[in-house]
TORLUMMAR-114194 format. One record per residue: y, x, z of N, C-alpha, C, O, CB in turn. Coordinates in pm, whole numbers. Glycine has a CB too. Layout:
N
    n.y    n.x    n.z   ca.y   ca.x   ca.z    c.y    c.x    c.z    o.y    o.x    o.z   cb.y   cb.x   cb.z
      Y      X      Z      Y      X      Z      Y      X      Z      Y      X      Z      Y      X      Z
...
***
This chain:
182
    n.y    n.x    n.z   ca.y   ca.x   ca.z    c.y    c.x    c.z    o.y    o.x    o.z   cb.y   cb.x   cb.z
   7989   7231  -9293   7864   7177  -9340   7784   7126  -9220   7797   7177  -9109   7783   7283  -9420
   7704   7026  -9245   7626   6961  -9140   7511   7049  -9090   7450   7123  -9168   7572   6829  -9191
   7483   7040  -8961   7368   7108  -8904   7244   7024  -8933   7245   6902  -8923   7385   7131  -8751
   7136   7093  -8971   7007   7027  -8996   6908   7083  -8895   6898   7204  -8875   6958   7050  -9144
   6834   6992  -8833   6728   7032  -8740   6595   6995  -8803   6570   6879  -8837   6746   6963  -8600
   6510   7094  -8817   6373   7072  -8861   6289   7067  -8734   6271   7169  -8667   6323   7185  -8962
   6239   6949  -8702   6167   6933  -8576   6021   6896  -8601   5981   6866  -8713   6233   6825  -8489
   5943   6901  -8491   5802   6865  -8497   5732   6947  -8607   5660   6893  -8691   5785   6713  -8524
   5756   7078  -8604   5706   7167  -8707   5629   7282  -8645   5630   7301  -8523   5820   7220  -8793
   5563   7358  -8729   5501   7484  -8688   5586   7594  -8751   5565   7633  -8866   5347   7493  -8733
   5682   7644  -8674   5779   7740  -8725   5732   7881  -8691   5708   7915  -8575   5920   7714  -8665
   5718   7963  -8794   5684   8104  -8777   5815   8183  -8786   5875   8192  -8893   5578   8153  -8886
   5859   8239  -8674   5989   8304  -8671   5985   8451  -8708   6085   8507  -8753   6049   8289  -8535
   5871   8515  -8689   5857   8659  -8706   5948   8737  -8612   5983   8852  -8638   5885   8699  -8850
   5986   8673  -8504   6062   8736  -8397   5964   8759  -8283   5909   8663  -8231   6186   8647  -8351
   5940   8884  -8242   5840   8911  -8138   5871   8843  -8005   5780   8820  -7925   5828   9060  -8117
   5998   8810  -7979   6033   8742  -7855   5995   8594  -7857   5971   8534  -7753   6183   8756  -7828
   5989   8536  -7977   5951   8396  -7994   5882   8383  -8130   5944   8338  -8226   6077   8300  -7984
   5754   8422  -8139   5687   8423  -8269   5666   8285  -8331   5660   8270  -8453   5556   8490  -8257
   5655   8182  -8245   5633   8046  -8294   5729   7952  -8223   5759   7968  -8104   5485   8001  -8273
   5775   7853  -8297   5863   7752  -8241   5824   7616  -8298   5746   7606  -8393   6013   7784  -8271
   5881   7513  -8238   5853   7376  -8280   5967   7319  -8364   5949   7223  -8438   5828   7287  -8158
   6086   7379  -8351   6203   7329  -8422   6298   7443  -8452   6296   7548  -8388   6274   7220  -8340
   6381   7420  -8552   6483   7518  -8590   6609   7443  -8633   6602   7340  -8701   6431   7612  -8705
   6725   7495  -8591   6854   7438  -8632   6916   7530  -8736   6919   7652  -8719   6951   7419  -8508
   6965   7469  -8846   7020   7545  -8958   7156   7487  -8997   7173   7365  -9002   6923   7543  -9080
   7253   7576  -9025   7383   7532  -9077   7437   7639  -9171   7430   7758  -9140   7485   7504  -8959
   7488   7598  -9284   7546   7688  -9384   7448   7798  -9425   7489   7912  -9448   7674   7752  -9330
   7320   7765  -9434   7220   7860  -9477   7179   7960  -9372   7101   8051  -9400   7270   7932  -9594
   7230   7945  -9249   7195   8038  -9141   7119   7966  -9031   7148   7850  -9001   7322   8104  -9084
   7022   8034  -8973   6947   7978  -8861   7031   7995  -8735   7072   8106  -8701   6806   8046  -8845
   7055   7883  -8666   7134   7885  -8543   7049   7915  -8422   7088   7991  -8333   7206   7753  -8525
   6929   7853  -8418   6842   7869  -8302   6705   7812  -8336   6691   7732  -8428   6901   7800  -8176
   6606   7854  -8260   6471   7803  -8274   6413   7785  -8135   6450   7856  -8042   6382   7898  -8360
   6323   7690  -8122   6260   7665  -7993   6186   7533  -7995   6138   7490  -8100   6364   7665  -7881
   6176   7470  -7880   6108   7340  -7872   6197   7235  -7938   6319   7251  -7943   6076   7301  -7723
   6136   7129  -7987   6215   7020  -8047   6311   6963  -7944   6427   6934  -7976   6122   6909  -8100
   6265   6948  -7821   6349   6895  -7714   6474   6981  -7693   6586   6929  -7685   6269   6885  -7584
   6454   7110  -7683   6566   7203  -7660   6665   7202  -7777   6786   7194  -7755   6514   7346  -7638
   6616   7210  -7899   6703   7220  -8016   6778   7089  -8039   6896   7091  -8074   6621   7257  -8141
   6711   6976  -8021   6779   6846  -8038   6884   6826  -7929   6992   6773  -7955   6676   6730  -8035
   6853   6868  -7806   6950   6856  -7697   7075   6941  -7727   7187   6899  -7697   6887   6900  -7563
   7055   7057  -7783   7167   7148  -7808   7250   7110  -7930   7373   7120  -7927   7116   7289  -7824
   7185   7067  -8039   7255   7045  -8165   7246   6902  -8218   7310   6870  -8319   7202   7138  -8268
   7170   6816  -8153   7136   6686  -8207   7249   6586  -8224   7238   6498  -8310   7037   6626  -8124
   7356   6596  -8147   7464   6497  -8155   7526   6488  -8294   7561   6380  -8339   7571   6531  -8055
   7538   6600  -8361   7604   6600  -8491   7512   6647  -8604   7558   6679  -8713   7727   6688  -8487
   7383   6650  -8577   7289   6706  -8674   7206   6599  -8743   7184   6490  -8690   7198   6806  -8607
   7160   6633  -8861   7060   6553  -8929   6925   6606  -8881   6898   6725  -8891   7073   6561  -9088
   6841   6518  -8830   6712   6560  -8776   6603   6520  -8876   6591   6404  -8916   6685   6495  -8635
   6524   6620  -8915   6416   6598  -9011   6285   6623  -8938   6258   6735  -8894   6430   6691  -9137
   6203   6520  -8926   6073   6532  -8861   5973   6581  -8966   5946   6511  -9064   6027   6395  -8799
   5918   6699  -8945   5826   6759  -9042   5680   6725  -9016   5592   6772  -9088   5843   6907  -9043
   5653   6645  -8914   5516   6599  -8888   5415   6713  -8887   5306   6701  -8943   5475   6497  -8993
   5451   6824  -8822   5359   6935  -8806   5351   7032  -8922   5272   7126  -8919   5225   6883  -8780
   5432   7012  -9026   5428   7104  -9140   5478   7243  -9098   5548   7258  -8998   5513   7049  -9257
   5440   7343  -9177   5475   7482  -9148   5610   7518  -9207   5644   7476  -9318   5367   7576  -9203
   5688   7595  -9131   5817   7647  -9177   5811   7798  -9167   5777   7854  -9062   5936   7588  -9093
   5845   7865  -9277   5849   8010  -9282   5991   8054  -9313   6064   7981  -9380   5749   8065  -9388
   6031   8171  -9267   6165   8220  -9301   6176   8242  -9451   6076   8260  -9520   6197   8350  -9225
   6298   8242  -9502   6320   8264  -9645   6266   8399  -9688   6280   8498  -9617   6468   8255  -9678
   6205   8401  -9804   6155   8525  -9860   6255   8573  -9965   6290   8498 -10056   6013   8508  -9921
   6300   8693  -9952   6396   8749 -10046   6337   8874 -10107   6294   8965 -10035   6532   8780  -9977
   6334   8878 -10238   6288   8996 -10310   6394   9028 -10413   6417   8949 -10505   6146   8974 -10376
   6457   9140 -10399   6567   9173 -10488   6520   9215 -10627   6603   9238 -10716   6650   9283 -10429
   6391   9224 -10647   6340   9267 -10776   6206   9200 -10803   6100   9261 -10785   6327   9422 -10781
   6211   9077 -10845   6089   8999 -10863   6075   8958 -11008   6170   8908 -11069   6090   8876 -10772
   5957   8977 -11064   5926   8938 -11200   5839   8813 -11194   5726   8813 -11244   5854   9054 -11277
   5889   8707 -11135   5806   8589 -11110   5753   8528 -11239   5634   8498 -11248   5885   8486 -11033
   5839   8508 -11338   5793   8449 -11464   5688   8537 -11529   5583   8488 -11571   5912   8428 -11560
   5717   8667 -11538   5620   8757 -11601   5489   8762 -11524   5382   8770 -11584   5678   8896 -11611
   5497   8757 -11392   5374   8755 -11313   5293   8629 -11346   5172   8636 -11366   5405   8763 -11161
   5361   8516 -11350   5292   8391 -11383   5226   8398 -11520   5112   8356 -11536   5389   8275 -11377
   5299   8450 -11619   5243   8464 -11753   5125   8562 -11754   5029   8543 -11828   5349   8511 -11851
   5133   8665 -11671   5025   8764 -11668   4892   8702 -11624   4785   8753 -11658   5062   8880 -11575
   4899   8594 -11549   4776   8529 -11504   4701   8463 -11619   4583   8429 -11605   4809   8424 -11398
   4769   8445 -11732   4706   8387 -11851   4666   8494 -11952   4621   8461 -12062   4800   8285 -11917
   4682   8619 -11916   4656   8729 -12009   4535   8811 -11964   4482   8791 -11855   4779   8819 -12020
   4493   8901 -12050   4382   8990 -12017   4424   9077 -11900   4533   9134 -11899   4341   9078 -12141
   4337   9087 -11801   4362   9176 -11686   4323   9318 -11725   4207   9346 -11754   4284   9131 -11559
   4421   9405 -11724   4398   9545 -11764   4406   9641 -11646   4424   9761 -11665   4499   9587 -11870
   4394   9589 -11526   4409   9674 -11406   4276   9738 -11368   4217   9709 -11264   4464   9591 -11287
   4230   9824 -11457   4103   9893 -11438   4126  10039 -11405   4235  10093 -11429   4015   9880 -11562
   4025  10102 -11351   4036  10243 -11316   4008  10335 -11433   4011  10457 -11418   3941  10274 -11205
   3982  10279 -11551   3964  10365 -11668   4026  10297 -11790   4029  10175 -11802   3813  10394 -11693
   4076  10380 -11880   4132  10329 -12004   4022  10264 -12088   4045  10163 -12154   4202  10442 -12083
   3902  10323 -12086   3791  10267 -12165   3758  10124 -12122   3730  10039 -12207   3668  10355 -12151
   3760  10097 -11991   3733   9962 -11943   3839   9865 -11994   3808   9752 -12033   3727   9959 -11788
   3963   9908 -11993   4072   9825 -12044   4051   9798 -12194   4061   9684 -12239   4209   9892 -12019
   4023   9903 -12269   4003   9887 -12413   3882   9799 -12444   3885   9722 -12540   3985  10024 -12478
   3776   9809 -12365   3658   9723 -12385   3695   9576 -12372   3652   9493 -12452   3547   9759 -12284
   3773   9543 -12272   3812   9404 -12252   3904   9355 -12365   3891   9242 -12411   3882   9387 -12118
   3995   9440 -12407   4081   9404 -12521   3996   9381 -12645   4019   9285 -12719   4187   9515 -12548
   3898   9467 -12667   3811   9453 -12784   3733   9322 -12781   3717   9256 -12884   3714   9572 -12792
   3685   9283 -12664   3614   9155 -12651   3706   9038 -12686   3663   8942 -12750   3560   9137 -12507
   3831   9047 -12646   3928   8940 -12678   3956   8939 -12828   3970   8832 -12887   4060   8960 -12599
   3963   9055 -12889   3986   9065 -13034   3873   8993 -13109   3899   8923 -13206   3996   9214 -13078
   3750   9012 -13064   3635   8948 -13131   3644   8795 -13126   3596   8728 -13218   3505   8994 -13065
   3703   8741 -13020   3715   8596 -13005   3836   8538 -13080   3839   8420 -13114   3724   8559 -12858
   3934   8621 -13104   4061   8573 -13159   4058   8560 -13311   3982   8629 -13380   4175   8666 -13118
   4142   8471 -13361   4159   8458 -13505   4242   8576 -13556   4327   8627 -13484   4227   8323 -13542
   4216   8618 -13678   4291   8729 -13737   4440   8703 -13728   4488   8594 -13759   4249   8752 -13884
   4513   8804 -13684   4659   8794 -13673   4708   8741 -13541   4828   8748 -13512   4710   8707 -13780
   4618   8687 -13458   4658   8633 -13328   4697   8747 -13234   4630   8850 -13229   4543   8548 -13266
   4806   8726 -13161   4850   8825 -13063   4746   8837 -12952   4690   8738 -12906   4989   8788 -13004
   4723   8960 -12910   4636   8990 -12797   4729   9037 -12686   4797   9139 -12700   4525   9099 -12833
   4732   8964 -12576   4824   8991 -12466   4747   9029 -12340   4647   8965 -12306   4913   8870 -12439
   4794   9131 -12272   4731   9175 -12149   4833   9229 -12052   4950   9250 -12087   4624   9280 -12178
   4789   9252 -11931   4879   9301 -11826   4803   9382 -11723   4686   9355 -11694   4952   9183 -11758
   4872   9483 -11667   4822   9550 -11548   4776   9693 -11565   4736   9755 -11467   4714   9475 -11495
   4780   9748 -11686   4732   9885 -11703   4820   9982 -11626   4940   9958 -11607   4727   9924 -11853
   4760  10092 -11583   4834  10195 -11511   4769  10329 -11542   4668  10366 -11482   4835  10167 -11356
   4828  10402 -11635   4774  10531 -11679   4765  10633 -11566   4690  10730 -11577   4860  10587 -11789
   4839  10612 -11457   4833  10704 -11344   4697  10701 -11275   4662  10794 -11203   4942  10671 -11244
   4620  10595 -11297   4489  10581 -11236   4376  10624 -11329   4259  10619 -11291   4467  10438 -11192
   4410  10665 -11450   4309  10687 -11553   4263  10830 -11568   4221  10869 -11677   4361  10640 -11682
   4269  10910 -11465   4213  11045 -11462   4242  11124 -11590   4149  11167 -11659   4064  11039 -11439
   4369  11141 -11621   4409  11224 -11733   4415  11153 -11867   4472  11207 -11962   4316  11336 -11745
   4359  11035 -11878   4364  10962 -12004   4507  10915 -12029   4573  10862 -11940   4265  10842 -12004
   4551  10934 -12150   4686  10890 -12187   4674  10789 -12300   4626  10823 -12408   4775  11011 -12229
   4718  10666 -12278   4704  10564 -12382   4786  10599 -12506   4895  10656 -12496   4746  10427 -12327
   4734  10564 -12620   4802  10586 -12747   4792  10458 -12830   4697  10381 -12814   4739  10708 -12824
   4889  10436 -12917   4882  10317 -13002   4757  10322 -13090   4702  10218 -13124   5008  10306 -13089
   4714  10443 -13126   4595  10458 -13211   4469  10404 -13144   4377  10359 -13212   4576  10604 -13247
   4463  10410 -13010   4348  10352 -12939   4340  10202 -12963   4232  10146 -12984   4358  10381 -12787
   4456  10138 -12960   4461   9993 -12985   4444   9963 -13134   4381   9863 -13170   4593   9934 -12934
   4499  10048 -13220   4483  10029 -13365   4335  10028 -13403   4292   9949 -13486   4558  10140 -13443
   4258  10117 -13340   4115  10132 -13372   4037  10005 -13338   3948   9966 -13414   4056  10250 -13297
   4069   9940 -13226   3989   9825 -13182   4050   9691 -13226   3983   9588 -13217   3974   9826 -13031
   4176   9691 -13272   4241   9565 -13310   4325   9582 -13436   4446   9558 -13433   4329   9513 -13195
   4263   9622 -13546   4343   9649 -13666   4412   9525 -13724   4515   9539 -13791   4256   9710 -13770
   4359   9409 -13702   4417   9288 -13761   4496   9204 -13663   4527   9088 -13691   4310   9205 -13820
   4528   9261 -13547   4596   9186 -13442   4709   9268 -13381   4693   9388 -13358   4497   9146 -13333
   4824   9205 -13356   4924   9273 -13274   4878   9269 -13128   4836   9165 -13078   5066   9206 -13290
   4887   9383 -13060   4845   9393 -12920   4964   9434 -12836   5035   9529 -12868   4727   9494 -12902
   4986   9361 -12727   5098   9385 -12636   5044   9380 -12494   5005   9274 -12445   5214   9279 -12656
   5040   9496 -12427   4986   9506 -12291   5096   9557 -12198   5141   9671 -12212   4860   9601 -12288
   5139   9474 -12105   5243   9516 -12013   5184   9605 -11903   5073   9584 -11855   5314   9394 -11952
   5264   9704 -11865   5227   9795 -11757   5228   9719 -11625   5293   9615 -11613   5325   9917 -11751
   5156   9769 -11529   5149   9705 -11397   5288   9680 -11338   5309   9580 -11270   5068   9792 -11301
   5382   9770 -11365   5519   9757 -11312   5602   9653 -11385   5707   9613 -11336   5588   9890 -11319
   5556   9609 -11501   5629   9519 -11589   5756   9583 -11646   5843   9513 -11697   5664   9392 -11516
   5766   9713 -11637   5883   9783 -11690   5855   9850 -11824   5944   9911 -11883   5931   9886 -11591
   5734   9840 -11871   5701   9900 -11999   5579   9830 -12058   5514   9748 -11993   5675  10051 -11984
   5549   9866 -12183   5435   9806 -12251   5368   9909 -12339   5427  10009 -12379   5479   9683 -12334
   5244   9882 -12369   5163   9962 -12460   5129   9869 -12576   5070   9763 -12556   5031  10021 -12390
   5167   9908 -12696   5146   9823 -12813   5080   9902 -12925   5078  10025 -12923   5280   9763 -12862
   5027   9829 -13022   4967   9896 -13138   5063   9891 -13256   5172   9834 -13247   4832   9830 -13175
   5022   9952 -13366   5107   9959 -13485   5140   9821 -13541   5251   9799 -13589   5039  10043 -13593
   5045   9728 -13534   5069   9594 -13585   5177   9524 -13503   5261   9453 -13559   4940   9511 -13582
   5177   9543 -13372   5281   9484 -13288   5417   9547 -13319   5518   9477 -13323   5247   9501 -13139
   5420   9678 -13339   5546   9745 -13375   5601   9688 -13506   5720   9659 -13516   5525   9898 -13386
   5514   9673 -13606   5558   9616 -13735   5607   9473 -13717   5709   9434 -13774   5444   9620 -13838
   5534   9393 -13637   5573   9254 -13613   5710   9244 -13547   5785   9150 -13571   5469   9184 -13527
   5740   9342 -13463   5869   9343 -13393   5978   9410 -13477   6094   9414 -13435   5856   9415 -13259
   5942   9461 -13594   6040   9526 -13680   6082   9664 -13631   6190   9711 -13668   6159   9440 -13692
   6000   9727 -13550   6033   9859 -13496   5979   9966 -13590   5859   9973 -13616   5976   9878 -13352
   6070  10049 -13642   6034  10156 -13735   6091  10287 -13684   6151  10293 -13577   6086  10125 -13878
   6072  10390 -13762   6126  10521 -13727   6279  10516 -13719   6340  10599 -13650   6082  10626 -13830
   6342  10421 -13788   6488  10410 -13790   6545  10316 -13685   6667  10304 -13673   6533  10365 -13925
   6460  10250 -13608   6506  10154 -13508   6565  10228 -13388   6503  10317 -13330   6391  10063 -13462
   6687  10189 -13352   6751  10247 -13233   6702  10174 -13108   6672  10055 -13112   6906  10240 -13244
   6695  10247 -13000   6656  10186 -12873   6762  10085 -12831   6881  10107 -12854   6637  10295 -12762
   6720   9975 -12771   6818   9877 -12724   6898   9933 -12607   6852  10027 -12541   6748   9745 -12683
   7016   9878 -12580   7096   9927 -12466   7013   9921 -12337   6960   9816 -12301   7225   9843 -12450
   7004  10033 -12268   6930  10041 -12143   6780  10051 -12160   6707  10062 -12061   6960   9922 -12061
   6731  10048 -12285   6588  10053 -12310   6547  10182 -12379   6630  10269 -12404   6545   9936 -12394
   6419  10192 -12408   6368  10312 -12471   6253  10274 -12563   6171  10188 -12530   6323  10416 -12365
   6247  10338 -12676   6132  10328 -12765   6065  10464 -12762   6123  10563 -12807   6173  10285 -12912
   5944  10470 -12710   5872  10597 -12706   5844  10645 -12848   5814  10565 -12937   5741  10582 -12625
   5853  10775 -12867   5832  10833 -13000   5746  10959 -12989   5746  11028 -12887   5968  10866 -13067
   5674  10988 -13097   5597  11112 -13101   5686  11226 -13150   5807  11208 -13165   5471  11096 -13192
   5629  11342 -13176   5708  11460 -13216   5780  11440 -13350   5881  11505 -13377   5618  11583 -13226
   5727  11350 -13433   5788  11324 -13563   5887  11207 -13556   5932  11158 -13660   5680  11294 -13668
   5920  11162 -13435   6012  11049 -13410   5956  10914 -13452   6031  10817 -13462   6142  11073 -13483
   5827  10905 -13476   5762  10780 -13509   5735  10706 -13378   5686  10765 -13282   5630  10803 -13590
   5767  10574 -13373   5739  10499 -13250   5593  10514 -13206   5500  10495 -13285   5773  10350 -13270
   5576  10548 -13079   5442  10580 -13027   5366  10459 -12972   5246  10468 -12947   5454  10682 -12918
   5435  10347 -12954   5371  10231 -12894   5372  10235 -12744   5311  10150 -12678   5230  10220 -12942
   5441  10334 -12688   5452  10353 -12543   5597  10379 -12507   5678  10411 -12594   5361  10470 -12494
   5631  10366 -12381   5770  10388 -12340   5806  10536 -12328   5922  10569 -12303   5796  10320 -12209
   5711  10624 -12346   5737  10768 -12329   5686  10845 -12446   5700  10967 -12450   5674  10821 -12200
***
């Protein structure tokens, strides 16, 4: 594969020996070297494609082995539930319910019961403030959700529904879906 030189750039290497460079040579997805444009072109320029970045910034590749990018983006359009109390979260959900048409889904993100000083969310809390709306609030981790009875019915989840492979449906002592993952 051809070597590519990104020159005339502001390269952030995150290498303490050379934190900033002007150019970088890349081949087969690997960085070969970084330094001044003059040095890198002299070393690799004979057979390389040279791209003049006109001072643009270059950062190393960011790799996250566990990223919920789509869900994070969608969460920006939802009610922010990242409050230090369950009551504050419920108040905001209730305000959204007042604005919404009957039957409209109420979507939120960011709740974390670990911060709520002993408060444990229940589907009944959401049932009380949103009886005519399905409510779906994703946990801060995006690995679980808190829903109300209307959302459970809309999803077809009943006492007889089996958990999906690798998933869990939280249940109370009577095996009735609790609206929570636990």
